C-alpha positions as CSV (number, residue, x, y, z in Angstrom):
1,X,-48.0,-41.4,-58.2
2,X,-48.8,-41.0,-54.2
3,X,-49.3,-37.4,-52.9
4,X,-46.3,-36.7,-50.8
5,X,-47.2,-36.3,-46.9
6,X,-45.9,-33.6,-45.0
7,X,-46.0,-33.5,-41.1
8,X,-44.7,-31.3,-38.3
9,X,-41.4,-32.8,-36.4
10,X,-42.7,-32.2,-32.9
11,X,-46.4,-33.5,-33.0
12,X,-47.2,-35.0,-36.2
13,X,-49.6,-32.9,-37.4
14,X,-50.4,-33.3,-40.9
15,X,-49.3,-29.8,-42.9
16,X,-50.0,-29.0,-46.6
17,X,-46.4,-27.8,-47.2
18,X,-43.5,-27.2,-45.6
19,X,-43.6,-23.4,-46.3
20,X,-46.2,-21.0,-45.0
21,X,-48.3,-23.7,-43.5
22,X,-45.2,-24.7,-41.4
23,X,-44.4,-21.6,-40.2
24,X,-48.1,-20.1,-39.5
25,X,-48.2,-23.7,-37.6
26,X,-44.9,-23.6,-35.5
27,X,-47.1,-19.9,-33.5
28,X,-49.1,-22.6,-31.8
29,X,-47.4,-26.2,-31.9
30,X,-47.7,-28.2,-28.6
31,X,-44.6,-30.1,-29.3
32,X,-42.3,-26.6,-29.7
33,X,-44.3,-25.6,-26.3
34,X,-42.8,-28.2,-24.8
35,X,-39.1,-28.3,-26.2
36,X,-39.2,-24.8,-25.1
37,X,-40.4,-25.6,-21.3
38,X,-37.7,-28.2,-21.2
39,X,-35.2,-25.9,-22.6
40,X,-35.4,-23.4,-20.4
41,X,-35.9,-25.6,-17.2
42,X,-32.6,-26.7,-18.3
43,X,-30.5,-23.5,-18.8
44,X,-32.2,-21.8,-15.2
45,X,-29.9,-23.9,-12.6
46,X,-26.7,-23.3,-14.8
47,X,-27.1,-19.3,-14.4
48,X,-25.3,-16.8,-12.2
49,X,-27.2,-15.6,-9.0
50,X,-28.7,-12.6,-9.5
51,X,-26.6,-9.3,-8.3
52,X,-27.9,-7.9,-5.3
53,X,-30.0,-4.9,-5.9
54,X,-27.3,-1.0,-5.9
55,X,-29.0,1.5,-3.8
56,X,-28.7,5.2,-5.7
57,X,-28.9,7.8,-3.8
58,X,-31.1,11.4,-5.5
59,X,-30.3,14.4,-3.8
60,X,-33.9,15.9,-4.1
61,X,-34.1,20.1,-4.5
62,X,-36.5,21.9,-3.2
63,X,-39.3,22.8,-5.9
64,X,-39.1,26.5,-6.6
65,X,-41.6,28.9,-5.1
66,X,-44.3,30.1,-6.9
67,X,-44.5,33.4,-8.3
68,X,-47.2,35.4,-7.9
69,X,-48.5,38.6,-9.3
70,X,-50.2,41.8,-8.5
71,X,-53.2,40.7,-8.9
72,X,-52.5,37.3,-6.8
73,X,-52.2,34.7,-9.9
74,X,-49.6,32.6,-10.4
75,X,-47.1,34.2,-12.6
76,X,-46.7,32.2,-16.0
77,X,-43.4,31.5,-18.1
78,X,-43.5,34.1,-20.7
79,X,-41.6,32.8,-24.1
80,X,-39.2,35.4,-26.2
81,X,-40.8,35.9,-29.9
82,X,-38.2,34.1,-32.2
83,X,-37.1,36.5,-33.8
84,X,-35.5,37.9,-30.9
85,X,-33.6,34.6,-30.9
86,X,-32.4,35.0,-34.3
87,X,-28.6,34.7,-34.8
88,X,-26.8,37.8,-35.4
89,X,-25.4,37.4,-39.2
90,X,-21.6,36.6,-39.1
91,X,-19.2,38.6,-41.2
92,X,-18.6,37.0,-44.6
93,X,-15.0,35.4,-44.7
94,X,-12.3,37.9,-46.1
95,X,-9.1,37.4,-48.4
96,X,-6.0,38.6,-46.2
97,X,-3.7,40.8,-47.7
98,X,-1.1,39.6,-49.9
99,X,2.4,41.0,-47.9
100,X,0.6,38.5,-45.1
101,X,1.9,34.6,-44.6
102,X,-0.2,33.0,-43.4
103,X,-2.8,32.6,-46.3
104,X,-3.8,29.0,-47.7
105,X,-2.4,29.0,-51.2
106,X,-1.5,25.9,-52.5
107,X,0.2,25.6,-55.9
108,X,-0.2,23.4,-58.5
109,X,2.0,22.1,-60.6
110,X,1.8,21.8,-64.8
111,X,1.2,19.1,-66.3
112,X,4.4,18.0,-68.4
113,X,4.4,19.6,-71.9
114,X,6.4,19.1,-74.9
115,X,9.8,21.0,-75.0
116,X,8.5,23.1,-78.2
117,X,5.5,24.9,-75.6
118,X,6.5,26.8,-72.9
119,X,5.4,25.7,-69.6
120,X,2.2,27.4,-67.4
121,X,2.3,28.9,-64.7
122,X,1.2,26.6,-61.7
123,X,-2.5,27.4,-60.8
124,X,-2.5,28.6,-57.2
125,X,-6.2,27.9,-55.0
126,X,-6.9,30.6,-52.8
127,X,-8.5,29.6,-49.4
128,X,-10.1,32.1,-46.7
129,X,-10.2,30.9,-42.9
130,X,-13.7,29.8,-42.2
131,X,-16.3,32.4,-40.4
132,X,-18.6,31.9,-37.7
133,X,-20.6,29.5,-39.1
134,X,-17.7,27.3,-40.9
135,X,-18.2,28.6,-44.1
136,X,-15.1,29.4,-46.0
137,X,-14.3,30.7,-49.6
138,X,-12.3,29.0,-52.2
139,X,-10.7,31.0,-55.4
140,X,-9.8,29.7,-58.4
141,X,-6.8,32.6,-58.0
142,X,-5.8,35.1,-55.8
143,X,-8.6,38.0,-56.2
144,X,-7.9,41.3,-57.4
145,X,-11.1,43.0,-56.1
146,X,-12.8,41.4,-52.6
147,X,-16.4,43.5,-52.2
148,X,-16.4,42.0,-48.8
149,X,-13.3,43.7,-47.7
150,X,-15.1,46.9,-46.9
151,X,-18.5,45.1,-45.2
152,X,-19.5,46.3,-41.6
153,X,-22.4,45.7,-39.2
154,X,-24.0,48.4,-41.3
155,X,-24.2,46.5,-44.2
156,X,-25.6,42.8,-42.8
157,X,-28.3,44.2,-40.4
158,X,-31.5,45.4,-42.2
159,X,-33.0,47.6,-38.8
160,X,-32.0,50.9,-37.8
161,X,-29.2,50.7,-35.0
162,X,-29.7,51.9,-31.4
163,X,-27.6,55.3,-32.1
164,X,-29.9,56.0,-35.2
165,X,-33.4,57.5,-35.6
166,X,-36.5,55.2,-35.6
167,X,-38.9,54.6,-38.9
168,X,-41.7,57.2,-37.0
169,X,-38.8,59.8,-36.8
170,X,-37.8,59.5,-40.4
171,X,-38.8,62.6,-43.7
172,X,-40.9,62.1,-46.3
173,X,-39.1,62.0,-49.3
174,X,-38.9,65.2,-51.3
175,X,-41.2,63.9,-54.1
176,X,-43.7,61.5,-54.3
177,X,-42.4,58.7,-56.3
178,X,-43.5,58.2,-60.1
179,X,-43.6,54.9,-61.3
180,X,-44.4,54.0,-65.6
181,X,-47.9,53.6,-64.4
182,X,-48.7,56.8,-62.7
183,X,-46.5,58.6,-64.7
184,X,-48.9,59.6,-67.3
185,X,-52.2,59.6,-64.6
186,X,-50.0,62.4,-62.9
187,X,-49.1,64.3,-66.0
188,X,-52.2,64.4,-67.1
189,X,-53.9,66.3,-63.8
190,X,-51.2,68.9,-63.7
191,X,-51.8,69.6,-67.2
192,X,-55.2,70.0,-66.3
193,X,-54.8,71.7,-63.6
194,X,-52.5,74.8,-65.4
195,X,-55.4,75.1,-67.8
196,X,-57.9,76.2,-64.9
197,X,-55.1,78.5,-63.9
198,X,-54.9,81.8,-65.2
199,X,-51.6,83.1,-67.3
200,X,-50.1,86.5,-67.5
201,X,-48.3,86.8,-70.3
202,X,-46.4,90.0,-68.9
203,X,-45.4,87.8,-65.7
204,X,-41.8,86.8,-65.2
205,X,-41.9,83.2,-64.6
206,X,-41.6,82.0,-61.4
207,X,-41.4,78.0,-60.9
208,X,-41.8,78.4,-57.2
209,X,-45.3,79.8,-57.2
210,X,-48.3,77.9,-58.2
211,X,-48.4,79.7,-61.3
212,X,-46.7,79.7,-64.5
213,X,-46.1,81.8,-67.4
214,X,-47.2,80.2,-70.9
215,X,-46.7,81.9,-74.1
216,X,-49.1,79.4,-76.0
217,X,-53.0,78.2,-76.4
218,X,-54.1,76.8,-73.1
219,X,-54.0,73.3,-72.4
220,X,-57.0,71.3,-73.8
221,X,-57.2,67.5,-72.3
222,X,-58.8,66.1,-75.1
223,X,-56.2,67.1,-77.6
224,X,-54.0,65.8,-75.0
225,X,-55.3,62.4,-75.0
226,X,-55.6,62.2,-78.4
227,X,-52.1,62.2,-78.8
228,X,-51.1,60.4,-75.8
229,X,-52.4,57.7,-78.1
230,X,-51.5,58.1,-81.3
231,X,-47.5,59.1,-79.9
232,X,-47.6,57.6,-76.4
233,X,-45.1,59.1,-74.0
234,X,-41.2,59.3,-74.5
235,X,-39.7,56.5,-73.1
236,X,-37.8,56.8,-69.3
237,X,-34.3,57.3,-69.1
238,X,-33.9,58.4,-72.9
239,X,-31.1,60.2,-73.4
240,X,-28.3,61.1,-75.8
241,X,-26.6,57.6,-75.1
242,X,-28.8,56.0,-76.5
243,X,-30.2,55.4,-80.4
244,X,-32.9,55.3,-82.3
245,X,-33.0,52.5,-84.8
246,X,-35.2,51.0,-87.7
247,X,-35.4,47.7,-88.8
248,X,-36.7,46.3,-91.7
249,X,-39.5,43.1,-91.6
250,X,-40.0,40.9,-95.0
251,X,-44.2,40.6,-95.5
252,X,-44.5,36.8,-96.5
253,X,-48.3,35.9,-98.4
254,X,-49.8,32.8,-97.3
255,X,-50.4,30.6,-100.3
256,X,-47.6,32.6,-103.0
257,X,-44.1,30.9,-103.5
258,X,-41.6,33.6,-103.8
259,X,-37.9,34.0,-102.5
260,X,-37.6,35.9,-99.1
261,X,-35.2,38.2,-100.9
262,X,-38.2,39.3,-103.6
263,X,-40.9,39.6,-100.5
264,X,-41.6,43.7,-99.8
265,X,-40.4,44.9,-97.1
266,X,-41.4,46.9,-93.9
267,X,-39.6,49.5,-92.2
268,X,-40.4,49.9,-89.0
269,X,-38.7,52.7,-87.2
270,X,-38.9,54.5,-83.2
271,X,-36.9,51.8,-81.8
272,X,-35.0,53.1,-79.0
273,X,-32.3,51.2,-77.2
274,X,-29.0,51.8,-75.9
275,X,-25.9,49.1,-76.8
276,X,-25.1,46.6,-74.3
277,X,-21.6,47.5,-73.7
278,X,-22.9,50.7,-72.3
279,X,-24.4,49.4,-69.0
280,X,-21.1,47.6,-68.7
281,X,-18.7,50.1,-68.7
282,X,-20.8,52.0,-66.5
283,X,-20.9,49.3,-63.8
284,X,-17.1,48.9,-64.3
285,X,-15.4,52.3,-64.3
286,X,-18.4,53.7,-61.8
287,X,-19.2,53.5,-58.1
288,X,-21.3,50.2,-58.8
289,X,-17.8,48.2,-59.0
290,X,-17.5,48.5,-55.1
291,X,-20.1,45.7,-54.7
292,X,-19.1,43.9,-58.1
293,X,-17.3,40.5,-58.1
294,X,-15.0,39.9,-60.0
295,X,-13.0,36.2,-59.2
296,X,-15.6,33.3,-59.0
297,X,-15.7,31.3,-55.6
298,X,-17.4,28.8,-54.3
299,X,-18.6,28.4,-50.9
300,X,-18.0,25.9,-49.0
301,X,-18.9,24.6,-45.5
302,X,-17.6,21.8,-43.0
303,X,-19.2,20.4,-40.2
304,X,-17.5,20.7,-36.8
305,X,-18.6,17.4,-35.0
306,X,-16.8,15.0,-38.0
307,X,-14.6,17.6,-39.5
308,X,-11.0,18.9,-37.5
309,X,-9.8,21.0,-40.0
310,X,-10.9,23.5,-42.6
311,X,-8.7,23.1,-44.9
312,X,-8.6,21.4,-47.9
313,X,-6.4,18.6,-48.5
314,X,-4.8,19.0,-52.1
315,X,-2.3,16.7,-54.2
316,X,0.2,19.3,-55.3
317,X,0.9,17.1,-58.4
318,X,-1.8,15.1,-59.1
319,X,-4.4,17.4,-58.1
320,X,-8.5,15.9,-58.3
321,X,-10.1,18.7,-59.7
322,X,-14.1,19.1,-60.6
323,X,-16.1,20.1,-63.7
324,X,-15.1,24.2,-63.1
325,X,-11.8,23.4,-62.7
326,X,-12.0,23.4,-58.5
327,X,-10.4,21.2,-56.0
328,X,-12.8,18.7,-54.8
329,X,-14.0,18.7,-51.2
330,X,-13.1,16.3,-48.3
331,X,-15.7,14.5,-46.8
332,X,-18.1,16.1,-44.6
333,X,-17.7,19.4,-47.0
334,X,-20.5,20.8,-49.0
335,X,-20.9,23.6,-51.5
336,X,-23.3,26.5,-50.6
337,X,-24.6,28.2,-53.9
338,X,-26.6,31.8,-52.5
339,X,-25.5,33.7,-55.2
340,X,-25.4,33.9,-59.3
341,X,-21.5,34.4,-59.4
342,X,-21.2,31.0,-57.0
343,X,-23.1,29.0,-58.9
344,X,-22.1,25.9,-61.0
345,X,-23.0,27.5,-64.6
346,X,-20.9,30.5,-63.4
347,X,-18.1,29.0,-62.6
348,X,-18.1,26.8,-65.6
349,X,-18.4,30.1,-67.5
350,X,-14.8,31.3,-65.9
351,X,-13.4,28.1,-66.3
352,X,-14.0,28.2,-70.1
353,X,-12.5,31.6,-70.4
354,X,-8.9,32.0,-71.4
355,X,-6.5,34.1,-69.1
356,X,-4.2,36.9,-70.3
357,X,-0.4,36.0,-70.4
358,X,1.6,38.3,-67.7
359,X,0.7,42.1,-68.3
360,X,3.9,43.8,-69.9
361,X,2.1,47.6,-69.8
362,X,-0.1,49.3,-67.8
363,X,-2.6,48.9,-70.5
364,X,-2.5,44.8,-70.5
365,X,-5.1,42.8,-68.7
366,X,-4.0,41.1,-65.8
367,X,-7.0,38.9,-65.6
368,X,-10.1,37.6,-67.5
369,X,-13.7,37.6,-65.7
370,X,-17.0,37.4,-66.7
371,X,-20.0,39.6,-66.3
372,X,-23.1,37.3,-65.3
373,X,-25.8,39.7,-67.6
374,X,-29.5,39.2,-66.8
375,X,-32.0,40.8,-68.7
376,X,-36.0,41.5,-68.2
377,X,-38.3,42.8,-70.0
378,X,-42.4,43.2,-69.5
379,X,-45.3,45.1,-71.4
380,X,-46.7,47.7,-69.2
381,X,-49.6,49.6,-69.5
382,X,-49.4,53.6,-68.5
383,X,-52.5,55.1,-69.0
384,X,-56.4,53.5,-67.4
385,X,-57.8,55.1,-69.9
386,X,-56.3,55.1,-73.8
387,X,-54.0,53.0,-75.3
388,X,-50.7,54.6,-74.3
389,X,-48.0,51.7,-73.4
390,X,-44.0,50.7,-72.9
391,X,-42.3,47.3,-73.5
392,X,-38.8,48.4,-71.5
393,X,-36.2,45.6,-71.2
394,X,-34.1,46.3,-68.4
395,X,-30.5,44.7,-67.8
396,X,-28.7,43.6,-64.1
397,X,-25.5,42.2,-63.2
398,X,-25.4,38.4,-61.7
399,X,-22.1,40.0,-59.9
400,X,-24.1,42.1,-57.8
401,X,-25.1,40.3,-54.8
402,X,-28.8,39.7,-54.5
403,X,-29.2,41.9,-51.4
404,X,-27.2,44.9,-53.1
405,X,-29.1,44.4,-56.6
406,X,-32.6,44.1,-55.2
407,X,-32.6,47.5,-53.6
408,X,-34.0,50.6,-55.9
409,X,-32.4,52.9,-53.7
410,X,-29.0,51.8,-54.9
411,X,-29.6,52.1,-59.3
412,X,-28.3,48.9,-59.9
413,X,-30.5,48.3,-62.8
414,X,-30.5,49.5,-66.5
415,X,-33.2,50.5,-68.8
416,X,-31.8,48.7,-72.1
417,X,-34.4,48.8,-74.8
418,X,-38.0,49.9,-75.6
419,X,-39.5,47.4,-77.5
420,X,-41.7,48.4,-79.9
421,X,-45.6,46.6,-81.4
422,X,-46.6,46.6,-85.2
423,X,-48.1,49.1,-86.0
424,X,-51.6,49.7,-87.7
425,X,-49.8,50.8,-91.0
426,X,-48.7,47.3,-91.5
427,X,-51.7,45.9,-92.5
428,X,-52.4,48.3,-94.6
429,X,-49.3,47.9,-96.5
430,X,-49.6,44.5,-96.5
431,X,-53.3,45.3,-97.9
432,X,-52.0,47.3,-101.0
433,X,-49.0,45.0,-101.7
434,X,-51.1,41.6,-102.2
435,X,-54.2,42.9,-103.2
436,X,-56.3,41.0,-99.3
437,X,-55.8,41.2,-95.9
438,X,-52.9,40.2,-93.2
439,X,-54.3,36.7,-91.9
440,X,-53.3,35.8,-88.3
441,X,-50.1,33.4,-88.8
442,X,-48.6,35.8,-90.6
443,X,-49.3,38.9,-88.2
444,X,-47.7,36.4,-85.9
445,X,-44.7,35.7,-88.0
446,X,-44.1,39.1,-88.3
447,X,-44.5,39.7,-84.4
448,X,-42.0,37.4,-83.6
449,X,-39.4,38.7,-86.1
450,X,-39.8,41.9,-85.2
451,X,-38.5,40.7,-81.6
452,X,-35.9,39.0,-83.0
453,X,-35.0,41.8,-85.1
454,X,-34.7,44.4,-82.3
455,X,-32.1,41.4,-80.4
456,X,-30.4,41.7,-84.0
457,X,-29.8,45.7,-82.6
458,X,-28.9,44.7,-79.1
459,X,-26.0,42.3,-80.5
460,X,-24.1,44.3,-82.1
461,X,-21.0,43.5,-83.5
462,X,-18.6,44.8,-80.7
463,X,-20.8,43.0,-78.2
464,X,-20.4,40.1,-80.4
465,X,-16.9,40.5,-80.5
466,X,-16.4,41.2,-76.7
467,X,-18.5,38.1,-76.2
468,X,-16.1,36.0,-78.3
469,X,-12.6,37.6,-77.6
470,X,-13.5,40.1,-74.5
471,X,-13.0,43.4,-74.0
472,X,-10.6,45.6,-72.2
473,X,-11.8,47.7,-69.9
474,X,-9.5,50.1,-67.1
475,X,-12.2,49.4,-63.9
476,X,-12.9,51.5,-61.2
477,X,-10.0,50.5,-59.0
478,X,-7.3,51.3,-61.9
479,X,-6.8,47.7,-62.8
480,X,-7.0,46.9,-67.0
481,X,-9.1,43.3,-67.0
482,X,-10.6,41.6,-70.0
483,X,-13.9,41.3,-69.6
484,X,-16.3,38.4,-71.2
485,X,-19.8,39.0,-71.0
486,X,-22.0,36.4,-70.7
487,X,-26.3,35.6,-70.8
488,X,-27.5,33.8,-67.3
489,X,-30.6,35.1,-67.4
490,X,-33.9,36.6,-69.4
491,X,-37.0,37.2,-67.4
492,X,-40.2,37.1,-69.2
493,X,-43.6,36.4,-69.2
494,X,-45.3,33.2,-71.3
495,X,-46.6,35.8,-74.0
496,X,-42.9,37.1,-74.4
497,X,-41.5,33.6,-74.0
498,X,-43.6,32.7,-77.1
499,X,-42.4,35.6,-79.4
500,X,-38.5,34.5,-78.1
501,X,-38.9,30.9,-79.0
502,X,-41.1,31.7,-81.9
503,X,-43.5,28.9,-81.2
């Protein structure tokens, strides 16, 4: 079968194919160039005449005269630092008082229910007016407590005002700040200084003088260091509200088959902790409740160049709700997440808890709220010489703004527990019971068990009942609320994550 011959239609030159080869050849084809010149010559006589040029008068402004400095050199352009061009923080959107009528409130009609059940009350979504940056709030119900209502310009700025004293004029604190790492060292130096002072048993005690009355033997640094290594230091913040508990650990034996209930037990004591409900009551019933966000919200923002109204259009009969139980945003609106109490996880937790019925007495709760627990733990070494250490666990609350709970002076964090480590006597008990040394695998298993047994003490029956069914607490503002605690963050380093995950 003869091979197909491909030629150019304009000049007749043979081509290999009519695909890529033709496209490349069209760029240099002499027939195509001649056809283009012929077409331009045919169209040019039919074109309209060109428009006459238009003269545009431009007013020339005279150049500004140069400015010179006192040295005779031309003055240069000075640009202000970027920190001076920062916009001042705008007050957050606030919920108007209930007696005012211009509140954006949309009532949602409930779905039809059978005649045997009582109809549910329509759900109301509260929307605030936007602030200077177009940021507004949408609440799933009217908030009973708005911490942003009492914010002032002093709370928004982090620099001293002109009427306040400068940083150089501030007096130092009356006592030095002693951290847990320096506590043992400062105590040791103080006791060594006391041991060098001559004491008079007949002298009356004077706490303001440099000498003190002591009825015991002089202080011995060596004995103090030995006791420090053996017993450690009493945990910080331990008072009458704390509990000193103990846990039981089952001692397994590698290579020996036995039931867990038949395994020997080892008791670990001196575990200091406080119930998880104690800091919750302390926050809700104290001054820290002033900045505590109870009713959750999400913070949308709108684009003023593309959206003419910041209001959210809602259909009262068939509202479109997102996964958090809140109305969907219209076009050009977007959600803003900057706090834990506006996060998706917090909104889902709030949407899943039941709301109480209308109160019938002053002791009945009027709403259910989520208390976001944030736990942190980290082992610390207390002394540069010796083995004294602590393993504290702290509790913070995600209902507080991060700028508020991050200030140590506001005391928004609480000591929750002090984890302990396996004592050396557990190896002796293991050797006495099984007649062999404890293997590394068994020791790692006991470390994991100890961590979880301590958390069993924290997750008491009262806390788990509050976790499932809620607990009624009369808050600082005198309102009774149904509290549902939820865990949102557990901050720990990698070794502690290994213990928690039982890796």
